[in-house]
N, C-alpha and C positions, 0 to 999 in steps of 0.2 A: 666412113669418110664424110658423108653428108652431115652427120651429127657433129663431128669435130669442126667442120667448116661453119656450121650454124653458131656454135658456141663462140668460135673465134670472132664471128661477125658481131655478135651481141657484146662481146668484150670490148670491141673497138668503139662501140657506141657509148660506153660508159666513160665519164670524165676520169682522167688519170688521178689516182690517189684517193678516189672516193669509194668508201666501203658502204654498200647499200644497207648494211646492218647497223651503221653508226649514226648517232644523232647529228644534226647540223645546228649551227649557231644562228639564233634569231635575235634581232635587235628590237628594242622598244622604239616605237615611232613617237618621238617627242616633238617639242616646239621647234620649228625651223626658222632661223633668223635670216632674213633676205636683205639685210642692209649691206650695201656694197663696201662700206669701210670697216665692217665688223672684224674682218681678218686682221686688221691693224690694232684692234682693241684687245691686246693680249690679256688684259686684266679681267675680261668677261669670263674666260675659262679658269684663270688663276684663282678667282674668288668663288668658283662654283656657280656663277650666275646662270650659265647656260643650262644647268640642270634645275636650278631653282625656278626658272621660267615655266617648267612643266607643271609646277604646283600653283604658281600665281605670278602675274605681272603687275599686281597691285589692284586695290579696290578703290572705287571712285569716292567712297566716303572718308578716305584717309587724306589728310591735308599735311603737306610738307611746306614749311616756310624756309626759304633761302634768303638769309640776311647777308647781303653782299653788295657788289656794285651792280649796275643795271644789266640784266640779260637782254640780248638782242631778240625781242619778241617777234621780229619779222623774219628771223632765220627759218628756213623751210622745216627744219627739224624741231622747231619750237612753236611754229605758227598755230598749230591746232591743238596744242597742249592746253588742257583745262587749267587756266591760271588767272590770277589777279596780280596786277602790278601796282606797287606803291613806292613813291619816292619820299623818303623821310627828310631829305635835304637836297635841294638843288633839282634840276630837271632830270627826268628819267631818260638818260642818253646811253645808248648801248655801249657796253664796255667789255673788254676781252675777258677779264677775270670772272665776272658774274656770268657771262655767256658760257664760258668753259665749264664752270662748276654746275651750271644749270643743265648743260648738255649731258654731263655724266649721269645725272639722275633722270632727267625728263625727256631726253631725245626720243622723238616719236619713232615707232617701227613702221616707217612709211616707204621703205625701199628707196630712200634718197641718199642717206649718209650713214650716220652711226646708229648704234642701238643703245638708247638710254636704259639704265638699269631698273628703273621702276616707272615705266611709261604710262601706266594706267591710273596712278594716283593723281590727286589734284595738287597744284602748286600755287603758292603765294610768293612772288618775287619782291623783295624789298631792297631799294637802293639806299645805302647809308654812306656812300662816299661822295666827296664834294664835286667832282667833275670828271671829265673824260680821262680815263687812265690814271686817276689820282690813286695813290696807294695808302692814303691816310683818311681816317675818320675819327670821331671821338666817342667815348664810351657812353655818353648820355644819349647820343643819337641812336646807338645800338640798343640801349636800354628801352628807348621809346619804341623801337621796332619790335623788340621782344614782347613788350606789353601789348602792342597792337596785334601782333601775330596770335598771341594767346586769346585776346578778345575776339578775334575773327575765326577761332576754332582750329588752330594748328594742333596737330598731334605730335609733330617732330619739328625741331628747329635746327637748321644747319648754320654753323658759324665758322666759315673758313677765314678766320681773322683772329687777331690777338695782339697782345703787347706785353711789355715787361711789368707795367704797374697795375696794381689792384685798384678797383674802383667800387665803392660800396653801393652806388646807385645801380650799376649794371649787375652787381652780385645779387642785390635785392630782387631785381626783376627776374633773374634766373632762378633764384630760390622760390619765388612766388609761382613761376611757371611750372617748376617741378612739383610743387605742392598741389597744383591743379591737374597733374597727370601728364604734363608735356615733357617729352624727352628732348634733351639738349645735347647736340653733338658738336664738338669743336676741334679744330686742328691744333696740333701741339706746337707748331712753329718751325721755322726754317733757319735757325741761327747756329746750328751745329753745337748746341749746348746740352749739358747734362741736367737741365731743368726745363720745364715746359712753360709756355706763355699763359697769361691770364686771358680769357676765363677758362681755358682748358684745364688749369690746375685746380679748379673747384671740384669738390667731391660730388656736387650735383650734376656734373658734366661728364659725358663720355669723351675722354681725350683720345685722339687718333694720331698715331705716328705713321711714317711712310716706309715702304719697302720697295725693292725693284722687282724686275721680272724673274730674278733668280732667288727670290725670297730673302734677300739680304737687306738689312736696315739701310735706308738711304743715308748717304753721308751728311746731308743737310738737316736731317730730321732731329728736332729736339726730343730727348728721351729721358724719362725717369720712371720710377715705379708707379706713378699715377697714370701712365699710359697703359690701358688694359687691352687695347686692340690696335693692330696695324693693318694697313691696306696699301695696295700699289699706289705710288706717287711719283714714279719716275717714267718719263717718256709716255705720258698719258695723252692719247688722242681724244679730242672732244671738239666742241664747236668754237669757231671764231666769229667775229662780226662780219657782216656783209656776205653771209652764206659760205664762209670759209670753214675749213677744218684745220686745227692746229694742234701741235704737241706742246705740253707744258709739264713742268716738274713742280712738286711741292706737297706739303701736308694738306694744303688747300684742296688738292685733287683726291687725296686719300679720304678725307672726312665725308664728302658726299657719297662715296661708295658705301661707307658704313651707314649713313643716313638712308640711302636707297634700300639697303638690305633690311634695315629695321622697319622701313615703310612696308616691305613685303611681310615681315613678321606681324606687324600691326594689322595688315590686311587680313591675315588668317585669324588673329586674335586681338581685336582692338581694345580689349579690356585689360590687357597687361599694364601694370603700373611701371613707372620708371625703375623702382626697386626690383621688380620682377625681371625687367630687361637687363639690369645690372647682373642679376643672378644667372640669367641665361648666358650672357657673355662670359661670366666667370666659369661656367661649366664647360666651355669650349676647350678642346685640347690645346695644350701649350707645348712648345719645343722644350727640350731638356734644359733646365736652368733659366728659363725665361719667365718673366712676370706677366707677359702679355700673350694674347692669342693672335693668330693670323686670321683675318676675315675669311670666312667660308659661308656664303649665303645659304647654300644647300643644307649644311649642317645646322645652321641656325633655324631654318624652317623645319627640319626633321625633329629638332628638340623643342619646338614650340608646342605647348599644350593647346589642344583644341578647346574652345570655350564650351562646346556642347557635344555630347557623344552618345551614339546608340550602338549597343552591342547586342546582336541577335542572330540566331541561326537562320539560314536562308530558307529553310522549309519548316513549317509548323504542322504537326499532326495531332495536336491536342487542343481541345476547346478551352482548356485551362492553362494559361500561359504564365510560366514563372521563371523562364530562362532568358528574359529580355532585361537588359540593364540600360537605364536612361540616366545620364549624369550631366551635371552642369558645374562649371568651375565655381569655387566658393568665394564669391564676392557679394557683399551684402546689398549692393545696388542693382543687382541683375534680376530680371524677371524672365521666366522661361515657360514654355508650354510644349507639350508633346501631343500629337494628334494622329489617330489612325484613319487612313483614307482607303477607300476602294474606288479606284479611278480618281475622278475629281470630287467624289462624294465623301463628305466628312462622316465618319462612322461613330467615333467616340473620342473623348479626351482621356489621355493616360496620365497617371501620376508616377513620378520617379520613385524607384525602390519599392514598388508595389506590384504584386501579380494582378492579372486581369483575365477576363474571359472573352471569348469570341462570341459574345451575346450582346445584341443591341436592338432596341425598339421592339422588344418582345419576341425575338427570334434568334436562333443560332445562325451565325453568318455562314454563307455558302462558301464552298471551295473557290479559290481564285487567287489573284495577285493583289496584295495590299502594300501600302506604304506607311511607315511611321515617319512623320515630319517633326523635327524639333526646331524650336526657335528660341533665341535668347536675345535680350536687348537691355541696354542701360538707359534707354530714352533717346540716345543719339545714334548709336550704331546697332544694327541688327545682323545676326549671323544665323544661318540655317544649316541643318544637316538632315539627311534622310536615309532610310534603309528600306529596300524592297524585299518582300517576303512572299513566298508561295505557300498558301494555306490549304491544307487538305482536311475537309470536314468528313470524318468517317462515320458520323451519325446518320443512320438511315431514317427516311421519312416514314413515320408509322403512327397509327391510331389504335387505341384499344378501349374496350368498354366492359364494365362489370357492374353488378348490383352492389351498391354500398349499404342500402337499407330498403325496406319495402317502399316502393313508389319513387325511388331515386336511383339513377344510374351515375356511375363515376366514369368520366371519359378522360383519357390521357392522350395528349399529342406531343410529338417530338419537335414539331415545327409550327410556326405561326401560320394560320390559314383560316378559311371559312369551314366551319363544321356543320354538316347537314345530317339530321336524324330522320329516317324514314320508317314508317310502320310496315307491317307485313304486306300491305296493299300498295306501297309506294307513296303514300301520302306523307307530306312534310310535317313532322311533329315539332321540329326545332331547327333553327338555322341562325348562326351568328359567327362573327369574326372573333377568334381567340388567339392569344399568345400561346407559345409552347408551355405546356404544363397540364395540370389536372383541374377539372371543374365538374360540378354536379349538373345533372339534367333531370327534371321531373318526368315521370312516365310510368306506364303500366309495366311493371317488371315481370309480369307473367306472360307477356306476349313477345314474339320475335320482332326485332328491329334491325335496321342497317345504318351504319355510321360512315359518312364520307368526309375525308379531309382534303380540301383543295388548297395547297400551300400558296401563300402570297408570292413566294419565290417561284416564278414561272419555269425555272429550270428543273424544278422538282416535279415528280409525277403525282397525280391524284391517287390516293390510297383509300381502300375500303375495308371495313370489317363488319361483322354481324354478331348479333347477340341471339342465342338460342336459349329460351328459358328451360330449366331442367324439367324433365318429364317425371311427374309424380304419379306413381302407380297406386291405384286404389287398393287398399288393404282388404283382403277377403273377410267377410263377416265371421265373427266368432260364433261357433255353434256350441251351445251348451249340451252336455251329455247328462241325461237324467239317470 
């Protein structure tokens, strides 16, 4: 009875429905957003940005130019954003449209309001509209802003604007920007038409249409087969002027979501050309019968090729390494380097696609933890990668001696160190620092001597060997028999 009672008591302590032999579900601890308004930003999860933030929230050497109306730089969610403001026409006076589009991309993660989609990149805000809440500008002013943004180092330009008429001057500025490697993103327009606005209709531009929270095309979104990507543009929460938060609709809201996502892509690989970005978008999954893809920032990042890569096993047990692959993306303007470190000490420089040895400065490297650090640069952007390896040196510290010829000994050491040769009376005949290998020492090869190796690697023990000359027995005299 006691046994039954004990088992019953134990059973009562176990959670109902839990089998001790079954595995439990564990979740990855990712980036946690603490912005109080983020629950109203449905688009964050819809475009996979909550997952993308676990990979990057942007690099500070990536510059996004927002060519729009003036953003409210005094809004708490924009106040500490690394940015430059420029007014191409009229005073830089805070406006709702520019503030809203800026907030979608740049809103700081500061526990105040919303969560911007690419909060850690740098921004250049350009005002190209005439006055407060003006909804019109001219193409030459925008062209001037595009040229200025390119000259000031923009990687991506967002144009949440457009019109019905083509303008060669703005088109030339956009073509020139793309030729210099700048990505141009533009909204398709809100006219409910089956054709899209200029400049979104240019082949050099990534045209963005709008969808709603149920993944349906927005009723107002201009669409044709030149729209290659769509993003949420209905009931979008972002910033208003005077520290407010407002909801707005429009392809103007969808475009900065694509721009912010591409800013994260460029943060991982800043060397991707506009053409390669086009190919990346084209490879994204499309709904059946659709010519466009729906923005998913996480999938874009997963498909982004890393500019520099190291493939290596986590443990090395051979002094001759031939299973490490060091690779760099094939762009003619890139320079790269790979370096092997032990702690903070540089051990040696490695060459891609070549095997190497764990030998440096005249000695085999000791067991321990090493790092391969790769760097690539185009002169403007630098990117790094690294790989940590546990190296096991199975080579034992040893020294040996033999006679190579009369009057000369051949001494061989497996490690770098000080070699001391003593005669039979303990007198030092020879002492010098030697790298691992074989070297000659002059001496009397008919006498006993001792050889000591004291490795420079203090973790290794001192080893000793001795030489005993062979005993030559006297031959008995030959007796002649008469």
